[in-house]
VMD Tcl script that draws the C-alpha trace (Angstrom):
set ca {
  {37.66 52.20 152.66}
  {37.56 50.97 156.23}
  {35.12 51.83 159.01}
  {36.16 51.15 162.60}
  {33.91 50.88 165.65}
  {35.34 50.39 169.14}
  {33.55 48.77 172.05}
  {34.31 47.36 175.47}
  {35.17 50.51 177.36}
  {33.77 51.26 180.77}
  {34.51 51.84 184.42}
  {36.87 49.50 186.24}
  {38.73 49.56 189.54}
  {42.49 49.77 189.67}
  {44.00 46.35 189.18}
  {41.11 45.17 187.07}
  {40.92 44.19 183.43}
  {39.06 45.13 180.29}
  {39.14 43.93 176.72}
  {38.51 46.45 173.99}
  {37.32 45.39 170.56}
  {37.46 47.21 167.26}
  {35.23 45.89 164.51}
  {36.21 46.83 160.99}
  {34.23 46.83 157.79}
  {35.87 46.61 154.42}
  {37.61 43.95 152.40}
  {41.08 45.43 152.94}
  {41.22 45.06 156.73}
  {43.92 42.39 156.63}
  {46.20 44.65 154.60}
  {46.52 47.26 157.36}
  {48.59 47.56 160.45}
  {46.17 48.05 163.34}
  {46.94 50.46 166.16}
  {45.49 51.55 169.46}
  {45.93 55.13 170.67}
  {44.59 56.89 173.71}
  {43.98 60.46 174.76}
  {43.34 61.72 178.26}
  {41.86 65.17 178.98}
  {44.46 67.87 178.52}
  {47.03 65.46 177.12}
  {48.32 64.65 173.67}
  {47.21 61.60 171.80}
  {49.45 58.72 172.83}
  {50.45 55.57 171.03}
  {49.50 52.41 172.90}
  {50.05 49.37 170.70}
  {50.29 48.12 167.13}
  {49.97 44.76 165.44}
  {51.20 43.82 161.98}
  {48.89 42.56 159.26}
  {49.58 38.92 160.11}
  {49.49 39.40 163.87}
  {53.04 38.07 164.17}
  {54.65 41.35 165.24}
  {53.57 43.80 167.92}
  {54.70 47.13 169.35}
  {53.83 48.59 172.74}
  {54.33 51.82 174.57}
  {56.65 51.39 177.52}
  {53.88 52.44 179.88}
  {51.70 49.47 178.95}
  {54.25 46.80 178.07}
  {53.65 43.65 180.07}
  {50.10 44.69 180.97}
  {48.37 45.15 177.62}
  {48.14 42.70 174.73}
  {47.09 43.57 171.20}
  {45.83 40.91 168.83}
  {43.80 40.63 165.66}
  {41.51 38.16 163.99}
  {41.44 38.91 160.29}
  {38.71 36.35 159.66}
  {36.47 38.36 162.00}
  {37.78 41.77 160.90}
  {38.46 42.59 164.52}
  {41.38 43.87 166.57}
  {41.52 43.53 170.36}
  {43.30 45.18 173.23}
  {43.39 43.19 176.44}
  {44.21 45.44 179.36}
  {45.30 43.90 182.65}
  {46.46 45.45 185.91}
  {44.81 48.72 185.02}
  {45.98 51.91 186.68}
  {44.23 55.26 187.10}
  {46.71 56.76 184.64}
  {45.29 54.45 181.97}
  {42.08 56.49 182.03}
  {41.52 57.89 178.54}
  {39.50 57.64 175.39}
  {40.90 54.74 173.41}
  {40.90 54.84 169.62}
  {41.67 52.11 167.15}
  {43.24 52.98 163.84}
  {44.13 51.37 160.54}
  {47.58 52.36 159.34}
  {49.92 51.78 156.43}
  {53.10 51.79 158.54}
  {54.19 49.59 161.44}
  {55.51 52.10 163.95}
  {54.62 54.08 167.06}
  {53.34 57.17 165.26}
  {50.14 58.25 163.59}
  {51.46 59.69 160.34}
  {50.54 56.48 158.53}
  {47.02 56.25 159.94}
  {44.39 56.07 157.22}
  {41.26 55.48 159.32}
  {40.20 56.20 162.91}
  {37.48 54.78 165.09}
  {35.20 56.99 167.15}
  {36.79 56.05 170.47}
  {35.63 54.32 173.63}
  {36.03 55.67 177.16}
  {38.05 53.73 179.72}
  {37.92 54.99 183.28}
  {40.01 53.40 186.02}
  {39.13 54.34 189.58}
  {41.73 54.49 192.32}
}
mol new
graphics top color blue
foreach p $ca { graphics top sphere $p radius 0.5 }
foreach p [lrange $ca 0 end-1] q [lrange $ca 1 end] { graphics top cylinder $p $q radius 0.2 }
display resetview
């Protein structure tokens, strides 16, 4: 059983940066792949990034590669998403998730956070 709570969202101008955090409760946090997804109004939920249990391997959507960085600190039960060079098209609700598979889908997701809003102004 894992509970996830995101924070760090807000309003930022294009070209700016934000760092999202996802705090997890539960002793099994380190055993999960951690993902970030996002969903904009009227659009499907979109994979953003994933990090393996050790933090050694990462996956990114092509749209964010080179701009976003996912990381995790198992000692703090926290996963992060650093977002640089933000664009208006990055505007969405961002969700963290704990998954059992290291991939770009959500079929292996076991737990979801409540989401945090990121708005990028043009």
